[in-house]
C-alpha positions, 0 to 999 in steps of 0.5 A, a space after each residue: 500499499 503506497 501513501 500518497 501526501 499532497 503538496 499542503 501544510 497538513 499541521 494547519 490548524 482545524 476545528 476538528 479532530 481528526 481520527 483515523 477509524 475503520 470502524 464502519 466496515 468493522 460494521 459491517 462485517 458484524 452485519 455480514 457475520 450474522 446473515 449466514 445467506 451472505 456470500 461473504 459471511 464466512 469471511 467477515 468471522 474469520 476476519 473479525 476475529 482475526 482484528 481481534 488483535 488489533 483494537 486500534 484499528 477500529 477504535 481509532 488512531 490519530 498517528 498517522 505512522 499507523 498508516 505504515 505499521 498495520 499496511 498489510 491489515 489495513 489493506 486487507 480489510 479495505 479489499 471488500 471496497 476495492 473488489 478485483 474486477 473493478 481494480 483495472 477500471 476504478 480511479 478509487 482510493 481511501 483517504 483522509 478527509 482535511 489531511 490530504 493524505 491518501 492510501 489503498 488505491 485502485 490498480 489503475 489509480 496506482 498506474 496514473 501516479 506511476 505515469 505522472 513521473 517522480 516529479 509529480 506533485 499530488 494537489 488540487 488545482 482549484 484549492 484554495 489552501 487559507 479557506 480550509 479553516 472555513 470549509 471545514 467549518 460549512 461541512 460540520 455545519 453541514 453535516 451536524 446541523 443540517 444546515 442545507 448550504 451549497 458550499 461544494 465546489 467541484 475540485 480537480 486534479 491535473 495529472 500527467 502522463 510522462 509516456 504521451 506527453 499530456 495533462 490528464 483531468 480528474 474529477 474528484 468525489 468523496 464518499 461520505 459513509 465511513 466516518 462520522 463527526 461529532 461535537 466535543 465538550 469544547 463545541 459552542 452550541 450553533 443558533 438559527 442567528 449563529 448560521 445566519 451570521 456566518 452566511 454573511 461572514 464567510 471570509 471572516 475568520 475571526 467569527 468561524 473560529 468563535 463559534 467553531 473553536 479549533 479541536 472542537 469536533 471529532 472527525 472519525 472514519 476516513 472517506 473513500 475518493 473517487 476520481 473522474 476522467 473528464 479530460 475531454 470535457 475541459 479539453 472542449 471547454 478550454 478549446 472552447 475558451 481559447 478560440 474566442 481569446 485574442 491575445 498573443 499566447 491564444 494560438 498556443 494554447 489553441 495546438 496545445 488544448 488540441 492535443 489535449 483533445 485528441 490524446 496526442 501532442 503530436 497533433 497540431 492546429 493550422 489555418 489557410 484562406 482560399 478564394 473562388 473567382 471566375 478563374 477558379 481556387 486560388 489561395 488568399 494570402 493573408 497573414 496567419 499564425 501557420 497552415 501546414 497546407 501551404 508550408 508557409 509559402 506565399 507562392 504555392 500555385 493551386 494548380 494540381 494541388 488539391 485533387 478533386 475528390 478534396 475540392 468536392 467535398 471541402 469547398 463545394 460541400 463544405 464537409 469534413 474531410 480526413 485522411 488517415 494515410 498521406 502516403 496512400 493518398 499520394 499514390 492514388 492521386 499522383 502525388 499531387 502539390 497537397 501531398 509534396 507539401 505535407 511530405 516535406 512536413 513529415 506530416 501523415 495524417 490529417 482532418 480538414 474542416 472548411 468554414 465558408 466564410 463568405 460566398 467566394 472565400 473559405 477558411 480550413 481548419 487543419 488538424 494534422 500528425 506525424 503518425 500514421 492512422 493517428 487522425 482518422 474519420 472515426 476521432 473527427 467526430 470529437 470536432 462536432 462539439 467545437 466546430 461552431 465556436 471554430 467557425 465564430 472565432 475564424 470569422 471574428 478573426 478573419 472580419 477584424 483582419 480585413 477590416 484592420 487591412 482595410 483601415 490601415 490609414 483611415 483608423 490609425 492615422 487620419 486623426 494626426 496632425 498634418 506636420 507627422 503625417 509622412 512618419 505615419 505613411 512611410 509605416 503604413 507603406 512598408 506595413 502594407 509591403 511586407 504583407 504583401 510579400 510575405 504571409 507569414 511576417 510576424 511585422 506588425 505597425 512599429 511604435 511611431 517615435 519621434 526624438 529630440 522635440 522641444 514641448 511647450 505646454 499652456 492652459 487656460 482654465 475656468 477658476 472655481 469651476 466645481 464650487 460653480 458648479 455645485 453651487 449651481 446644482 446647489 440653486 436648483 436643488 433648493 428652489 425644486 424643495 421650496 417649490 414642491 414646498 408651496 404645493 405640500 402647504 397649500 394641501 396642509 392649509 386644506 384637508 390638515 393631515 397628519 403627513 403632510 406637516 411630515 413632509 414639509 418637516 422633511 423638506 425643510 430637513 433636506 432645504 437645511 442639509 442642502 444649504 450648508 453644502 452639497 455633498 456626492 449623494 444628496 441629488 439621489 437623496 432627493 429624487 428618490 425621496 421626491 419619487 417615493 414620497 412626493 410625487 405619490 401625493 401629487 398625483 392624489 392631490 391632482 385627482 382631488 383639488 382642482 387649485 392644487 392640480 394647477 399648483 402641481 402643473 405649475 411645478 412640473 412647468 419648471 422640471 426639465 422633461 429630461 432630467 426630471 429636476 429642477 435644470 435653471 442654473 446648472 443649464 445656464 453653468 454648463 451652457 457659459 462653459 460650452 459657449 467660452 470652451 467653443 470660442 477659445 478653441 475656436 480662436 486657438 486653432 485659428 492662431 495656430 493655422 497661422 503658427 505653423 507657416 513659422 514652422 511645421 510643428 505638432 499641436 493637439 488641444 483638449 477641452 475640459 473645464 477650459 482649454 490646455 494644448 501640448 505643441 512639440 517642435 524639432 527636427 525629428 518631425 519633419 522631412 523637407 525642412 530644417 529646424 533650428 531654436 529660432 523656431 523654437 524662440 518663435 513659437 515661445 513668443 506667439 504662445 505668449 502673444 496668443 495668451 494674453 489674445 485668449 485671455 482677453 477674448 475670454 474677459 469680453 465674453 464674460 458680460 455676454 455669458 449668464 454665468 461670470 465665468 473667469 479664467 488664469 492662464 498657465 505657460 509651462 517651460 521646458 528646455 530640455 529635448 525630450 521623445 514622444 511616442 505615438 500610443 496607438 491604444 488612444 490614438 495620440 502622443 506621449 513622452 517616451 522614457 522615464 526621465 521625460 514622464 517628469 514632464 507628464 507629472 509636472 503637466 498634471 500638478 501645477 495648476 493646483 500649486 501654491 506659492 512657496 510658503 503660502 496658500 496662495 494658487 499659483 494660477 489666478 484670474 488677471 494673470 500668466 504663470 509662466 513656470 520653469 526650472 533653469 534659470 535661461 529659461 527666466 532670461 528667455 521669457 524676461 525678453 518677451 515680456 518686455 517686448 508685449 509690455 511694450 505692445 500693451 499687451 502685458 502691464 508692468 506688474 511683474 511676480 517672481 515666484 517660488 512654486 511649493 514642492 510637488 509630490 516628486 518634483 521640487 525647485 520650479 519657480 514661475 513669473 507672474 504677469 499680469 495681463 492687459 485687458 484693452 488691448 488695442 487693435 493697433 498695437 497687435 502683432 503680426 507674424 513678421 515682426 515675431 519673426 524679426 523682434 526674435 531674432 533681435 532678442 537672440 
């Protein structure tokens, strides 16, 4: 008798004291010994007499070493549970539940373990060892207290076979006829209230240990474990999952699942596509993972490749085809192209599964083996359950692939800025060329990166937008409650029912809470209150009083039909934000078109509560231009001038908006070159490299920064903050500021500030200048002036 110890911590704490006992077997033998007609009558009497010498086998023991000491006696005693006729068929063993100790294996079980190899660890696949205490408690609840708990999960062993190279899957089932569980004196009594508490606290180990202290219940006996081979079911299930996966390893996993389905590591999987035209059948060169029929050659000729039988059955009738002997097939078909291709790969048997993708377009699932007869028309039947999923997966794959080819430029590049399109067209051309030249090329669209570019960043944000939006919501909620309160107050005067006083009190309470400050859940709370308590009363009042019906109609007229709330102040605020954003965005876009004339550069803009934008300039961005730092200086002066004009635009819009909005502007200066990479997932550029991430962090945090040692925000209405980290940047921008002051774009107020340390960022400084909101037309600066000015300043 071999003892299997699972790879778990067998010294883990349990609510059960485990005692190994074969009392159930002795009871069975005693019953037989009293039945003279039973065929095992004499055997039972002899065994009972013999085993009087081993009382501990009946009384029980907790020392696992006694399993070894009495292995011969235990083996003989349990033989009645392991009939010789079933030894080669049943996968069965005696076991000690919760100890993960298995002994007395059936012959088939033992053979499976031997074939697994010396390094195999007998361990459940989906067992969470950390939950063993709680699981054993749920077992006690069910066994001792008859609480109907569906706590059981199917457990599986994954056992490899070193002879075939295939891992088989076995589901476990424990027979509980041979043990009993009873509470000890230390076990607290479990009440109905305890059960209710436990049902809601599965993961609270403290509660379970309180109700089921360690070693408070006695487990006496042993279990019988049966394993059932579910490899076929698991293989089909896994195969279906892999067919629907999209990750990089899905093809590899798919092939592995197919090998398991056929029970052989030599079975491989491939896929090829074909099209029908006036000229007949032809290969369709799609970039697929692997094809055994074409042997991954794009120059494979279709003429005389397939015999008429394959063309008729597979392509015309769309039926599965199996060839179990490729040599014989070649002999019968004049050693055609299919035979030659397969022979060169030492393929001896195959199954072809056709999938009609379109009227004139086919996919062929290829299952091949290097062994003759291993694949045949009989085991091809295994594919019946997965062919429908195969078809769905292939159609999806081909549709996605076709869409990618048709929309490489449109889908990936049309939103790109014109300055950098040339680079993406070059990559698209190379990508398409590789596809056309080599069907199996693993070439993907490369990451598009531009090195050594200088960034410019700016933003014009609406100040206090969150507070303003909350105030607008607050005003609308107050108005809605007051309107509802008027209706209820009038109803109370007419009918004097206590319920109306209660509703008025609750309305006043809501009003008081909202006026004291708006919380995130107030809107939902109010809507729930109105729907459940106020509106049913309104519906009743409309039917009993004409004047109240008119008041309720007045209330409804103030409610937005779609949102079902008062949407007055919020609407005005959001409309104001939208108008301001649209006007600022339109103006910046207009100015950008002109700025490109100085030197082509990358530009992207975003609308939030205000406008922010990124600009990148450098030699790598352009193809037919020569970059010089003078263009960077031009762009910086242009940006500062443009920000002054944006501030003026926002200022002049203030009186035209239904909600008074103020903005504050910021420019971030960064002189060190960095790299930007196009992110295909978001269709936008991001800085590339860990060092350059610092720049992105500054962008995200700087607008909320304060002046060092103060509570004052860096960004203020009426002023432009220019953030920098190097003194040379301050010197450069002071030249631009003085020039714009001379043109009356900026006032004389200049502040030089230290910025508080941000998380991971320190040493930033800022120049803050006041904007002149009275720019006159005669002071407008032309591009020629900017370029001439920069040349003279630098």
